[in-house]
N, C-alpha and C positions, 0 to 999 in steps of 0.2 A: 466358658468352662463352668462346670457345675460346682455347687458348694462342697460336694463330696470329693472333689479333686485333691490330690496330694501334690506338693511341690517337691521337686528334686533337681539337683544340679547335674547336668550332663555336659561333658567336655567333648566337642567335636573337632575333628581335624579341620583346618581352615577351609579347604576346598569343599568338604562335605557341608560345612555350615553355610558357605556361600550358596551352594546348590539348593540346600533346604530353604534358605531365605528367598531365592528366586522362584522356586516351585511354589512356596507359600503365597508369594505375591501374585503369581500368574494363575493360581488355582483358587484364589480368594479364601484361603485357609490360613490358620496360624501354624507356626512351626510345631507347636505342641500338638495340634490336631494331626499333622503329618506323622510325627514321631509316634503318637498313640496308635494310629492306624498301622504303621509298620510293625510295632511291637505286637499288636493283635494278630496280624498275619503270621509273624514268626511263631508265636505261641500256638496258633491254630495248626501250622505245619508240624510243629513238635508233637501235638496231640495226634495228628494223623499218623506220624511215624511210630509213635508208641503203640497205637492200635494195630498197625501192621506188624510190628514186632511181636505183640502178644498173639496175634492170629497165626504166626509162623513158628511159635515156640516149640512145637513138636516135630518140625521138619528136621531131617538129618543135617548134620554139619560136616564140613570138609575142612581139613587143614589147608593152608596156603599151598603147601607142597603137593597135596592131593589134587587141588584145583589146577595147578600148573600141569601136572601129569595128565589129567583129564583133557585139558585144552590141547596138549601136545598129541595125545592119542587120537584126537578128532581132527588133527590138522589145522587147528586154529592158531597155533604159534609154532 
């Protein structure tokens, strides 16, 4: 861990903690490294989603009812 790392307390469900410890041991990584990587991936996915939303901001929107009617008219439901 680098000197710039911050410490935080995280509470895991028992089964998740056990799985993390096993994965850490078998992958020769620490639980902290695994958690940091998982958070990086989640944040990266969020960024991709936000970019996609901004690219589609000018697309027309449909209400849920309109969507259902469209699906029905095309024989999808």
